[in-house]
Every structure is written in structure tokens, then in C-alpha cells.
PyMOL Python script that loads the backbone (N, CA, C, O; Angstrom):
from pymol import cmd

cmd.read_pdbstr("""\
ATOM      1  N   UNK A   1     100.514  94.351 117.920  1.00  0.00           N
ATOM      2  CA  UNK A   1      99.997  95.604 118.318  1.00  0.00           C
ATOM      3  C   UNK A   1      98.749  95.965 117.430  1.00  0.00           C
ATOM      4  O   UNK A   1      98.560  95.438 116.333  1.00  0.00           O
ATOM      5  N   UNK A   2      97.972  96.835 117.946  1.00  0.00           N
ATOM      6  CA  UNK A   2      96.671  97.201 117.580  1.00  0.00           C
ATOM      7  C   UNK A   2      96.355  97.654 116.166  1.00  0.00           C
ATOM      8  O   UNK A   2      97.156  98.477 115.722  1.00  0.00           O
ATOM      9  N   UNK A   3      95.425  97.318 115.412  1.00  0.00           N
ATOM     10  CA  UNK A   3      95.122  98.166 114.253  1.00  0.00           C
ATOM     11  C   UNK A   3      95.149  99.563 114.509  1.00  0.00           C
ATOM     12  O   UNK A   3      94.638 100.057 115.513  1.00  0.00           O
ATOM     13  N   UNK A   4      95.829 100.320 113.480  1.00  0.00           N
ATOM     14  CA  UNK A   4      95.822 101.735 113.468  1.00  0.00           C
ATOM     15  C   UNK A   4      96.459 102.258 114.738  1.00  0.00           C
ATOM     16  O   UNK A   4      96.112 103.369 115.137  1.00  0.00           O
ATOM     17  N   UNK A   5      97.184 101.694 115.279  1.00  0.00           N
ATOM     18  CA  UNK A   5      98.085 102.172 116.500  1.00  0.00           C
ATOM     19  C   UNK A   5      99.420 102.796 115.891  1.00  0.00           C
ATOM     20  O   UNK A   5      99.727 102.686 114.704  1.00  0.00           O
ATOM     21  N   UNK A   6     100.018 103.327 116.652  1.00  0.00           N
ATOM     22  CA  UNK A   6     101.362 103.819 116.234  1.00  0.00           C
ATOM     23  C   UNK A   6     102.346 102.880 116.386  1.00  0.00           C
ATOM     24  O   UNK A   6     102.384 102.326 117.484  1.00  0.00           O
ATOM     25  N   UNK A   7     103.144 102.564 115.570  1.00  0.00           N
ATOM     26  CA  UNK A   7     104.050 101.423 115.626  1.00  0.00           C
ATOM     27  C   UNK A   7     105.382 102.115 114.853  1.00  0.00           C
ATOM     28  O   UNK A   7     105.414 102.518 113.690  1.00  0.00           O
ATOM     29  N   UNK A   8     106.418 102.131 115.800  1.00  0.00           N
ATOM     30  CA  UNK A   8     107.508 102.554 115.341  1.00  0.00           C
ATOM     31  C   UNK A   8     108.560 102.022 116.077  1.00  0.00           C
ATOM     32  O   UNK A   8     108.368 101.675 117.242  1.00  0.00           O
ATOM     33  N   UNK A   9     109.978 101.879 115.386  1.00  0.00           N
ATOM     34  CA  UNK A   9     111.093 101.362 116.137  1.00  0.00           C
ATOM     35  C   UNK A   9     112.428 102.233 115.642  1.00  0.00           C
ATOM     36  O   UNK A   9     112.565 102.571 114.466  1.00  0.00           O
ATOM     37  N   UNK A  10     113.264 102.511 116.547  1.00  0.00           N
ATOM     38  CA  UNK A  10     114.500 103.006 116.307  1.00  0.00           C
ATOM     39  C   UNK A  10     115.734 102.183 116.355  1.00  0.00           C
ATOM     40  O   UNK A  10     116.010 101.437 117.295  1.00  0.00           O
ATOM     41  N   UNK A  11     116.505 102.366 115.232  1.00  0.00           N
ATOM     42  CA  UNK A  11     117.747 101.626 114.985  1.00  0.00           C
ATOM     43  C   UNK A  11     118.933 102.692 115.333  1.00  0.00           C
ATOM     44  O   UNK A  11     119.372 103.548 114.564  1.00  0.00           O
ATOM     45  N   UNK A  12     119.302 102.466 116.526  1.00  0.00           N
ATOM     46  CA  UNK A  12     120.338 103.253 116.828  1.00  0.00           C
ATOM     47  C   UNK A  12     121.662 102.603 116.430  1.00  0.00           C
ATOM     48  O   UNK A  12     121.818 101.392 116.582  1.00  0.00           O
ATOM     49  N   UNK A  13     122.738 103.483 115.861  1.00  0.00           N
ATOM     50  CA  UNK A  13     123.882 102.999 115.290  1.00  0.00           C
ATOM     51  C   UNK A  13     124.956 103.927 115.420  1.00  0.00           C
ATOM     52  O   UNK A  13     124.692 105.122 115.552  1.00  0.00           O
ATOM     53  N   UNK A  14     126.332 103.456 115.396  1.00  0.00           N
ATOM     54  CA  UNK A  14     127.678 104.251 115.912  1.00  0.00           C
ATOM     55  C   UNK A  14     128.424 104.093 114.817  1.00  0.00           C
ATOM     56  O   UNK A  14     128.529 102.993 114.275  1.00  0.00           O
ATOM     57  N   UNK A  15     129.228 105.548 114.223  1.00  0.00           N
ATOM     58  CA  UNK A  15     130.103 105.458 113.000  1.00  0.00           C
ATOM     59  C   UNK A  15     131.303 105.140 113.980  1.00  0.00           C
ATOM     60  O   UNK A  15     131.764 105.866 114.860  1.00  0.00           O
ATOM     61  N   UNK A  16     131.722 103.768 113.573  1.00  0.00           N
ATOM     62  CA  UNK A  16     133.094 103.354 114.343  1.00  0.00           C
ATOM     63  C   UNK A  16     134.246 103.378 113.424  1.00  0.00           C
ATOM     64  O   UNK A  16     135.242 102.692 113.654  1.00  0.00           O
ATOM     65  N   UNK A  17     134.137 104.240 112.259  1.00  0.00           N
ATOM     66  CA  UNK A  17     135.083 104.321 111.177  1.00  0.00           C
ATOM     67  C   UNK A  17     135.863 105.473 111.776  1.00  0.00           C
ATOM     68  O   UNK A  17     135.709 105.958 112.897  1.00  0.00           O
ATOM     69  N   UNK A  18     136.793 105.853 110.767  1.00  0.00           N
ATOM     70  CA  UNK A  18     137.565 107.166 110.874  1.00  0.00           C
ATOM     71  C   UNK A  18     137.286 108.153 110.063  1.00  0.00           C
ATOM     72  O   UNK A  18     138.065 109.101 109.962  1.00  0.00           O
ATOM     73  N   UNK A  19     136.097 108.084 109.335  1.00  0.00           N
ATOM     74  CA  UNK A  19     135.606 109.123 108.251  1.00  0.00           C
ATOM     75  C   UNK A  19     134.283 109.258 108.606  1.00  0.00           C
ATOM     76  O   UNK A  19     133.695 108.409 109.276  1.00  0.00           O
ATOM     77  N   UNK A  20     133.612 110.604 108.064  1.00  0.00           N
ATOM     78  CA  UNK A  20     132.508 110.849 108.175  1.00  0.00           C
ATOM     79  C   UNK A  20     131.492 109.761 107.582  1.00  0.00           C
ATOM     80  O   UNK A  20     131.672 109.448 106.405  1.00  0.00           O
ATOM     81  N   UNK A  21     130.637 109.266 108.155  1.00  0.00           N
ATOM     82  CA  UNK A  21     129.495 108.184 107.525  1.00  0.00           C
ATOM     83  C   UNK A  21     128.360 108.989 107.006  1.00  0.00           C
ATOM     84  O   UNK A  21     127.698 109.775 107.684  1.00  0.00           O
ATOM     85  N   UNK A  22     128.205 108.746 105.835  1.00  0.00           N
ATOM     86  CA  UNK A  22     127.033 109.299 105.113  1.00  0.00           C
ATOM     87  C   UNK A  22     126.175 108.157 104.637  1.00  0.00           C
ATOM     88  O   UNK A  22     126.583 107.162 104.039  1.00  0.00           O
ATOM     89  N   UNK A  23     124.706 108.477 105.041  1.00  0.00           N
ATOM     90  CA  UNK A  23     123.564 107.545 104.539  1.00  0.00           C
ATOM     91  C   UNK A  23     123.121 107.954 103.048  1.00  0.00           C
ATOM     92  O   UNK A  23     122.383 108.927 102.892  1.00  0.00           O
ATOM     93  N   UNK A  24     123.559 107.231 102.003  1.00  0.00           N
ATOM     94  CA  UNK A  24     123.105 107.856 100.813  1.00  0.00           C
ATOM     95  C   UNK A  24     121.706 107.436 100.551  1.00  0.00           C
ATOM     96  O   UNK A  24     121.132 108.225  99.800  1.00  0.00           O
ATOM     97  N   UNK A  25     121.000 106.455 100.933  1.00  0.00           N
ATOM     98  CA  UNK A  25     119.628 106.170 100.735  1.00  0.00           C
ATOM     99  C   UNK A  25     119.183 105.086 101.837  1.00  0.00           C
ATOM    100  O   UNK A  25     119.942 104.286 102.383  1.00  0.00           O
ATOM    101  N   UNK A  26     117.934 105.208 102.032  1.00  0.00           N
ATOM    102  CA  UNK A  26     117.198 104.340 102.931  1.00  0.00           C
ATOM    103  C   UNK A  26     116.082 104.020 102.398  1.00  0.00           C
ATOM    104  O   UNK A  26     115.203 104.879 102.322  1.00  0.00           O
ATOM    105  N   UNK A  27     115.856 102.676 101.894  1.00  0.00           N
ATOM    106  CA  UNK A  27     114.504 102.351 101.041  1.00  0.00           C
ATOM    107  C   UNK A  27     113.810 101.336 101.719  1.00  0.00           C
ATOM    108  O   UNK A  27     114.398 100.297 102.015  1.00  0.00           O
ATOM    109  N   UNK A  28     112.655 101.508 101.992  1.00  0.00           N
ATOM    110  CA  UNK A  28     111.641 100.535 102.439  1.00  0.00           C
ATOM    111  C   UNK A  28     111.281  99.422 101.466  1.00  0.00           C
ATOM    112  O   UNK A  28     111.405  99.681 100.269  1.00  0.00           O
ATOM    113  N   UNK A  29     110.834  98.171 101.839  1.00  0.00           N
ATOM    114  CA  UNK A  29     110.442  97.085 100.868  1.00  0.00           C
ATOM    115  C   UNK A  29     108.956  97.374 100.411  1.00  0.00           C
ATOM    116  O   UNK A  29     108.444  96.700  99.516  1.00  0.00           O
ATOM    117  N   UNK A  30     108.211  98.497 101.112  1.00  0.00           N
ATOM    118  CA  UNK A  30     106.783  98.620 100.670  1.00  0.00           C
ATOM    119  C   UNK A  30     106.560 100.008 101.121  1.00  0.00           C
ATOM    120  O   UNK A  30     107.329 100.618 101.864  1.00  0.00           O
ATOM    121  N   UNK A  31     105.418 100.490 100.607  1.00  0.00           N
ATOM    122  CA  UNK A  31     104.759 102.018 101.019  1.00  0.00           C
ATOM    123  C   UNK A  31     104.297 101.889 102.215  1.00  0.00           C
ATOM    124  O   UNK A  31     104.012 103.012 102.631  1.00  0.00           O
ATOM    125  N   UNK A  32     104.013 100.850 103.212  1.00  0.00           N
ATOM    126  CA  UNK A  32     103.511 100.709 104.463  1.00  0.00           C
ATOM    127  C   UNK A  32     104.597 100.926 105.383  1.00  0.00           C
ATOM    128  O   UNK A  32     104.240 101.170 106.535  1.00  0.00           O
ATOM    129  N   UNK A  33     105.822 100.899 105.162  1.00  0.00           N
ATOM    130  CA  UNK A  33     106.938 101.486 106.016  1.00  0.00           C
ATOM    131  C   UNK A  33     107.636 102.894 105.607  1.00  0.00           C
ATOM    132  O   UNK A  33     107.805 103.183 104.423  1.00  0.00           O
ATOM    133  N   UNK A  34     107.989 103.659 106.557  1.00  0.00           N
ATOM    134  CA  UNK A  34     108.363 105.132 106.363  1.00  0.00           C
ATOM    135  C   UNK A  34     109.675 105.233 107.343  1.00  0.00           C
ATOM    136  O   UNK A  34     109.550 105.367 108.561  1.00  0.00           O
ATOM    137  N   UNK A  35     110.814 105.162 106.751  1.00  0.00           N
ATOM    138  CA  UNK A  35     112.054 105.583 107.480  1.00  0.00           C
ATOM    139  C   UNK A  35     112.172 107.131 107.634  1.00  0.00           C
ATOM    140  O   UNK A  35     111.638 107.977 106.918  1.00  0.00           O
ATOM    141  N   UNK A  36     112.808 107.286 108.483  1.00  0.00           N
ATOM    142  CA  UNK A  36     113.382 108.797 108.792  1.00  0.00           C
ATOM    143  C   UNK A  36     114.948 108.549 109.167  1.00  0.00           C
ATOM    144  O   UNK A  36     115.306 107.716 109.999  1.00  0.00           O
ATOM    145  N   UNK A  37     115.667 109.237 108.567  1.00  0.00           N
ATOM    146  CA  UNK A  37     117.354 109.061 108.678  1.00  0.00           C
ATOM    147  C   UNK A  37     117.972 110.483 108.816  1.00  0.00           C
ATOM    148  O   UNK A  37     117.420 111.520 108.446  1.00  0.00           O
ATOM    149  N   UNK A  38     119.319 110.376 109.459  1.00  0.00           N
ATOM    150  CA  UNK A  38     120.074 111.641 109.073  1.00  0.00           C
ATOM    151  C   UNK A  38     120.374 111.865 107.854  1.00  0.00           C
ATOM    152  O   UNK A  38     120.785 110.917 107.184  1.00  0.00           O
ATOM    153  N   UNK A  39     120.253 113.109 107.286  1.00  0.00           N
ATOM    154  CA  UNK A  39     120.626 113.455 105.975  1.00  0.00           C
ATOM    155  C   UNK A  39     122.220 114.039 105.801  1.00  0.00           C
ATOM    156  O   UNK A  39     122.814 114.095 104.725  1.00  0.00           O
ATOM    157  N   UNK A  40     122.706 114.413 106.982  1.00  0.00           N
ATOM    158  CA  UNK A  40     123.928 114.866 106.829  1.00  0.00           C
ATOM    159  C   UNK A  40     124.898 113.814 107.327  1.00  0.00           C
ATOM    160  O   UNK A  40     124.465 112.726 107.707  1.00  0.00           O
ATOM    161  N   UNK A  41     126.383 114.132 107.343  1.00  0.00           N
ATOM    162  CA  UNK A  41     127.298 113.036 107.966  1.00  0.00           C
ATOM    163  C   UNK A  41     127.388 112.769 109.347  1.00  0.00           C
ATOM    164  O   UNK A  41     127.233 113.713 110.122  1.00  0.00           O
ATOM    165  N   UNK A  42     127.621 111.598 109.801  1.00  0.00           N
ATOM    166  CA  UNK A  42     127.641 111.233 110.966  1.00  0.00           C
ATOM    167  C   UNK A  42     129.415 111.175 111.479  1.00  0.00           C
ATOM    168  O   UNK A  42     130.201 110.350 111.013  1.00  0.00           O
ATOM    169  N   UNK A  43     129.692 111.946 112.236  1.00  0.00           N
ATOM    170  CA  UNK A  43     131.139 112.000 112.541  1.00  0.00           C
ATOM    171  C   UNK A  43     131.538 110.817 113.227  1.00  0.00           C
ATOM    172  O   UNK A  43     130.820 110.198 114.012  1.00  0.00           O
ATOM    173  N   UNK A  44     132.888 110.475 112.859  1.00  0.00           N
ATOM    174  CA  UNK A  44     133.404 109.235 113.645  1.00  0.00           C
ATOM    175  C   UNK A  44     133.417 109.169 115.101  1.00  0.00           C
ATOM    176  O   UNK A  44     133.860 110.107 115.765  1.00  0.00           O
ATOM    177  N   UNK A  45     132.901 107.992 115.688  1.00  0.00           N
ATOM    178  CA  UNK A  45     132.783 108.065 117.220  1.00  0.00           C
ATOM    179  C   UNK A  45     131.310 108.424 117.520  1.00  0.00           C
ATOM    180  O   UNK A  45     130.895 107.992 118.595  1.00  0.00           O
ATOM    181  N   UNK A  46     130.508 109.084 116.820  1.00  0.00           N
ATOM    182  CA  UNK A  46     129.248 109.733 117.149  1.00  0.00           C
ATOM    183  C   UNK A  46     128.166 108.514 116.691  1.00  0.00           C
ATOM    184  O   UNK A  46     128.409 107.716 115.785  1.00  0.00           O
ATOM    185  N   UNK A  47     126.880 108.526 117.521  1.00  0.00           N
ATOM    186  CA  UNK A  47     125.678 107.720 117.096  1.00  0.00           C
ATOM    187  C   UNK A  47     124.687 108.571 116.519  1.00  0.00           C
ATOM    188  O   UNK A  47     124.718 109.800 116.580  1.00  0.00           O
ATOM    189  N   UNK A  48     123.746 107.840 115.919  1.00  0.00           N
ATOM    190  CA  UNK A  48     122.539 108.557 115.208  1.00  0.00           C
ATOM    191  C   UNK A  48     121.560 107.454 115.272  1.00  0.00           C
ATOM    192  O   UNK A  48     121.835 106.382 115.811  1.00  0.00           O
ATOM    193  N   UNK A  49     120.304 107.735 114.668  1.00  0.00           N
ATOM    194  CA  UNK A  49     119.146 106.947 114.634  1.00  0.00           C
ATOM    195  C   UNK A  49     118.455 106.888 113.366  1.00  0.00           C
ATOM    196  O   UNK A  49     118.092 107.927 112.815  1.00  0.00           O
ATOM    197  N   UNK A  50     118.286 105.964 112.958  1.00  0.00           N
ATOM    198  CA  UNK A  50     116.974 105.662 111.715  1.00  0.00           C
ATOM    199  C   UNK A  50     115.779 104.990 112.384  1.00  0.00           C
ATOM    200  O   UNK A  50     115.693 103.836 112.804  1.00  0.00           O
ATOM    201  N   UNK A  51     114.735 106.128 112.390  1.00  0.00           N
ATOM    202  CA  UNK A  51     113.404 105.779 112.887  1.00  0.00           C
ATOM    203  C   UNK A  51     112.501 105.223 111.742  1.00  0.00           C
ATOM    204  O   UNK A  51     112.460 105.824 110.668  1.00  0.00           O
ATOM    205  N   UNK A  52     111.839 104.182 111.933  1.00  0.00           N
ATOM    206  CA  UNK A  52     111.184 103.476 111.003  1.00  0.00           C
ATOM    207  C   UNK A  52     109.540 103.243 111.555  1.00  0.00           C
ATOM    208  O   UNK A  52     109.225 102.567 112.534  1.00  0.00           O
ATOM    209  N   UNK A  53     108.628 103.971 110.676  1.00  0.00           N
ATOM    210  CA  UNK A  53     107.303 103.899 111.202  1.00  0.00           C
ATOM    211  C   UNK A  53     106.440 102.709 110.254  1.00  0.00           C
ATOM    212  O   UNK A  53     106.451 102.667 109.024  1.00  0.00           O
ATOM    213  N   UNK A  54     105.826 101.928 111.013  1.00  0.00           N
ATOM    214  CA  UNK A  54     105.030 100.965 110.248  1.00  0.00           C
ATOM    215  C   UNK A  54     103.477 101.324 110.023  1.00  0.00           C
ATOM    216  O   UNK A  54     102.814 101.646 111.009  1.00  0.00           O
ATOM    217  N   UNK A  55     103.028 101.288 109.064  1.00  0.00           N
ATOM    218  CA  UNK A  55     101.348 101.706 109.014  1.00  0.00           C
ATOM    219  C   UNK A  55     100.634 100.576 109.363  1.00  0.00           C
ATOM    220  O   UNK A  55     100.707  99.651 108.554  1.00  0.00           O
ATOM    221  N   UNK A  56      99.955 100.401 110.361  1.00  0.00           N
ATOM    222  CA  UNK A  56      99.028  99.131 110.972  1.00  0.00           C
ATOM    223  C   UNK A  56      97.775  99.129 110.436  1.00  0.00           C
ATOM    224  O   UNK A  56      96.947  98.606 111.182  1.00  0.00           O
ATOM    225  N   UNK A  57      97.346  99.541 109.385  1.00  0.00           N
ATOM    226  CA  UNK A  57      96.154  99.467 108.675  1.00  0.00           C
ATOM    227  C   UNK A  57      95.819  98.099 108.374  1.00  0.00           C
ATOM    228  O   UNK A  57      94.628  97.820 108.515  1.00  0.00           O
ATOM    229  N   UNK A  58      96.552  97.228 108.012  1.00  0.00           N
ATOM    230  CA  UNK A  58      96.414  95.976 107.791  1.00  0.00           C
ATOM    231  C   UNK A  58      96.578  94.841 108.722  1.00  0.00           C
ATOM    232  O   UNK A  58      97.646  94.752 109.327  1.00  0.00           O
ATOM    233  N   UNK A  59      95.584  93.900 108.923  1.00  0.00           N
ATOM    234  CA  UNK A  59      95.662  92.706 110.066  1.00  0.00           C
ATOM    235  C   UNK A  59      96.728  91.676 109.589  1.00  0.00           C
ATOM    236  O   UNK A  59      96.889  91.489 108.383  1.00  0.00           O
ATOM    237  N   UNK A  60      97.411  91.050 110.460  1.00  0.00           N
ATOM    238  CA  UNK A  60      98.244  89.995 110.070  1.00  0.00           C
ATOM    239  C   UNK A  60      99.442  90.261 110.232  1.00  0.00           C
ATOM    240  O   UNK A  60      99.831  91.416 110.410  1.00  0.00           O
ATOM    241  N   UNK A  61     100.393  89.010 110.189  1.00  0.00           N
ATOM    242  CA  UNK A  61     101.782  89.098 110.448  1.00  0.00           C
ATOM    243  C   UNK A  61     102.597  89.881 109.392  1.00  0.00           C
ATOM    244  O   UNK A  61     102.258  89.690 108.224  1.00  0.00           O
ATOM    245  N   UNK A  62     103.568  90.691 109.612  1.00  0.00           N
ATOM    246  CA  UNK A  62     104.465  91.205 108.598  1.00  0.00           C
ATOM    247  C   UNK A  62     105.820  90.783 108.770  1.00  0.00           C
ATOM    248  O   UNK A  62     106.230  90.219 109.785  1.00  0.00           O
ATOM    249  N   UNK A  63     106.604  91.101 107.630  1.00  0.00           N
ATOM    250  CA  UNK A  63     107.952  90.926 107.843  1.00  0.00           C
ATOM    251  C   UNK A  63     108.717  91.888 106.657  1.00  0.00           C
ATOM    252  O   UNK A  63     108.819  91.492 105.496  1.00  0.00           O
ATOM    253  N   UNK A  64     109.191  93.087 107.072  1.00  0.00           N
ATOM    254  CA  UNK A  64     109.421  94.084 106.005  1.00  0.00           C
ATOM    255  C   UNK A  64     110.971  94.403 106.382  1.00  0.00           C
ATOM    256  O   UNK A  64     111.524  94.294 107.477  1.00  0.00           O
ATOM    257  N   UNK A  65     111.431  94.774 105.298  1.00  0.00           N
ATOM    258  CA  UNK A  65     113.094  95.182 105.104  1.00  0.00           C
ATOM    259  C   UNK A  65     113.153  96.640 104.768  1.00  0.00           C
ATOM    260  O   UNK A  65     112.271  97.291 104.207  1.00  0.00           O
ATOM    261  N   UNK A  66     114.364  97.076 105.207  1.00  0.00           N
ATOM    262  CA  UNK A  66     114.762  98.586 104.908  1.00  0.00           C
ATOM    263  C   UNK A  66     116.273  98.387 104.509  1.00  0.00           C
ATOM    264  O   UNK A  66     117.089  97.925 105.306  1.00  0.00           O
ATOM    265  N   UNK A  67     116.566  98.732 103.339  1.00  0.00           N
ATOM    266  CA  UNK A  67     117.783  98.842 102.797  1.00  0.00           C
ATOM    267  C   UNK A  67     118.558 100.172 102.950  1.00  0.00           C
ATOM    268  O   UNK A  67     118.045 101.186 102.478  1.00  0.00           O
ATOM    269  N   UNK A  68     119.754 100.243 103.574  1.00  0.00           N
ATOM    270  CA  UNK A  68     120.574 101.173 103.828  1.00  0.00           C
ATOM    271  C   UNK A  68     121.822 101.125 103.070  1.00  0.00           C
ATOM    272  O   UNK A  68     122.674 100.238 103.028  1.00  0.00           O
ATOM    273  N   UNK A  69     121.752 102.409 102.400  1.00  0.00           N
ATOM    274  CA  UNK A  69     123.185 102.304 101.416  1.00  0.00           C
ATOM    275  C   UNK A  69     124.067 103.512 102.096  1.00  0.00           C
ATOM    276  O   UNK A  69     123.531 104.592 102.346  1.00  0.00           O
ATOM    277  N   UNK A  70     125.372 103.278 102.362  1.00  0.00           N
ATOM    278  CA  UNK A  70     126.105 104.507 102.699  1.00  0.00           C
ATOM    279  C   UNK A  70     127.633 104.535 102.009  1.00  0.00           C
ATOM    280  O   UNK A  70     127.971 103.858 101.038  1.00  0.00           O
ATOM    281  N   UNK A  71     128.327 105.316 102.615  1.00  0.00           N
ATOM    282  CA  UNK A  71     129.705 105.284 102.144  1.00  0.00           C
ATOM    283  C   UNK A  71     130.668 104.388 102.899  1.00  0.00           C
ATOM    284  O   UNK A  71     131.874 104.459 102.665  1.00  0.00           O
ATOM    285  N   UNK A  72     130.152 103.508 103.839  1.00  0.00           N
ATOM    286  CA  UNK A  72     131.090 102.807 104.449  1.00  0.00           C
ATOM    287  C   UNK A  72     131.621 101.563 103.729  1.00  0.00           C
ATOM    288  O   UNK A  72     131.032 101.160 102.726  1.00  0.00           O
ATOM    289  N   UNK A  73     132.722 100.928 104.202  1.00  0.00           N
ATOM    290  CA  UNK A  73     133.315  99.743 103.385  1.00  0.00           C
ATOM    291  C   UNK A  73     132.336  98.751 103.088  1.00  0.00           C
ATOM    292  O   UNK A  73     132.347  98.149 102.015  1.00  0.00           O
ATOM    293  N   UNK A  74     131.339  98.513 104.139  1.00  0.00           N
ATOM    294  CA  UNK A  74     130.182  97.606 103.899  1.00  0.00           C
ATOM    295  C   UNK A  74     128.946  98.377 103.648  1.00  0.00           C
ATOM    296  O   UNK A  74     128.127  98.672 104.519  1.00  0.00           O
ATOM    297  N   UNK A  75     128.865  98.708 102.290  1.00  0.00           N
ATOM    298  CA  UNK A  75     127.867  99.985 102.102  1.00  0.00           C
ATOM    299  C   UNK A  75     126.484  99.789 101.990  1.00  0.00           C
ATOM    300  O   UNK A  75     125.717 100.750 101.925  1.00  0.00           O
ATOM    301  N   UNK A  76     126.065  98.520 101.960  1.00  0.00           N
ATOM    302  CA  UNK A  76     124.690  98.206 101.904  1.00  0.00           C
ATOM    303  C   UNK A  76     124.250  97.184 103.118  1.00  0.00           C
ATOM    304  O   UNK A  76     124.887  96.133 103.186  1.00  0.00           O
ATOM    305  N   UNK A  77     123.366  97.382 103.933  1.00  0.00           N
ATOM    306  CA  UNK A  77     122.667  96.536 104.857  1.00  0.00           C
ATOM    307  C   UNK A  77     121.478  96.383 104.762  1.00  0.00           C
ATOM    308  O   UNK A  77     120.954  97.202 104.006  1.00  0.00           O
ATOM    309  N   UNK A  78     120.642  95.486 105.329  1.00  0.00           N
ATOM    310  CA  UNK A  78     119.455  95.493 105.509  1.00  0.00           C
ATOM    311  C   UNK A  78     118.682  95.520 106.801  1.00  0.00           C
ATOM    312  O   UNK A  78     119.047  94.646 107.588  1.00  0.00           O
ATOM    313  N   UNK A  79     117.808  96.219 107.180  1.00  0.00           N
ATOM    314  CA  UNK A  79     117.351  96.372 108.639  1.00  0.00           C
ATOM    315  C   UNK A  79     115.837  95.674 108.354  1.00  0.00           C
ATOM    316  O   UNK A  79     115.152  96.035 107.398  1.00  0.00           O
ATOM    317  N   UNK A  80     115.437  94.708 109.231  1.00  0.00           N
ATOM    318  CA  UNK A  80     114.186  93.919 109.356  1.00  0.00           C
ATOM    319  C   UNK A  80     113.369  94.351 110.480  1.00  0.00           C
ATOM    320  O   UNK A  80     113.812  94.359 111.628  1.00  0.00           O
ATOM    321  N   UNK A  81     112.163  94.717 110.170  1.00  0.00           N
ATOM    322  CA  UNK A  81     110.969  94.857 111.271  1.00  0.00           C
ATOM    323  C   UNK A  81     110.123  93.490 111.040  1.00  0.00           C
ATOM    324  O   UNK A  81     110.004  92.884 109.975  1.00  0.00           O
ATOM    325  N   UNK A  82     109.607  93.180 112.210  1.00  0.00           N
ATOM    326  CA  UNK A  82     108.448  91.899 112.135  1.00  0.00           C
ATOM    327  C   UNK A  82     107.561  92.292 113.108  1.00  0.00           C
ATOM    328  O   UNK A  82     107.920  93.101 113.963  1.00  0.00           O
ATOM    329  N   UNK A  83     106.118  91.692 113.091  1.00  0.00           N
ATOM    330  CA  UNK A  83     105.260  91.718 114.130  1.00  0.00           C
ATOM    331  C   UNK A  83     104.008  91.181 113.609  1.00  0.00           C
ATOM    332  O   UNK A  83     103.886  90.493 112.596  1.00  0.00           O
ATOM    333  N   UNK A  84     103.232  91.508 114.285  1.00  0.00           N
ATOM    334  CA  UNK A  84     101.618  91.002 113.916  1.00  0.00           C
ATOM    335  C   UNK A  84     100.700  92.208 114.438  1.00  0.00           C
ATOM    336  O   UNK A  84     100.792  92.802 115.512  1.00  0.00           O
ATOM    337  N   UNK A  85      99.740  92.420 113.333  1.00  0.00           N
ATOM    338  CA  UNK A  85      98.781  93.402 113.658  1.00  0.00           C
ATOM    339  C   UNK A  85      97.441  92.811 113.984  1.00  0.00           C
ATOM    340  O   UNK A  85      96.914  91.999 113.224  1.00  0.00           O
ATOM    341  N   UNK A  86      96.851  93.226 115.163  1.00  0.00           N
ATOM    342  CA  UNK A  86      95.446  92.601 115.394  1.00  0.00           C
ATOM    343  C   UNK A  86      94.269  93.512 115.500  1.00  0.00           C
ATOM    344  O   UNK A  86      94.457  94.728 115.476  1.00  0.00           O
ATOM    345  N   UNK A  87      93.101  93.028 115.614  1.00  0.00           N
ATOM    346  CA  UNK A  87      91.985  93.944 115.806  1.00  0.00           C
ATOM    347  C   UNK A  87      92.069  94.477 116.901  1.00  0.00           C
ATOM    348  O   UNK A  87      92.486  93.760 117.811  1.00  0.00           O
ATOM    349  N   UNK A  88      91.748  95.758 117.188  1.00  0.00           N
ATOM    350  CA  UNK A  88      91.539  96.433 118.805  1.00  0.00           C
ATOM    351  C   UNK A  88      90.577  95.903 119.359  1.00  0.00           C
ATOM    352  O   UNK A  88      90.262  96.237 120.501  1.00  0.00           O
TER     353      UNK A  88
END
""", "prot")
cmd.dss("prot")
cmd.show_as("cartoon", "prot")
cmd.util.cbc("prot")
cmd.orient("prot")
């Protein structure tokens, strides 16, 4: 992707459990990554999205993680984004 371009990805997920799913925290590995996630409960059978925006001001290869903590049985997962930023 080009330097200073818009870089975002949507992680779509579904609550396959029997109880409402609550995302307690969504924490990026650096300030260059900004997540946006649903603050309310996701009801059983429903889908939702975590949108992650990456700041493309630095040229080079990147590999960043976003840690998601929820009330699910597997209560902690890591999402990964990776790519390369080049000069326009």
C-alpha cells in the first residue's frame, strides 16, 4: 500500500455461543494501529465487526497484532495484520 494511504481491514466474527458475547478490550500492539469494535453485547447467532486502521506514514514491512479479550470460554485471541508500505 502507498505511504499515507487509507489502510483498514474488517475482521467479521459471529457469536456461536448461547450467551451474549462482550468484547472487554481490544488492544493494538502499537500506536500505529487503531481498532474500532462493538461496545455492547453481541447476541447469540449475530455477527459483528472489528475494524482496524493502520497508519501508513512509515515505509517498510509491518506485522502487528491486536489482542481481543472477551467473556467467551476462549477469552483471549490475537488478530494479525501484515503488509508493506511503499513510497507513492
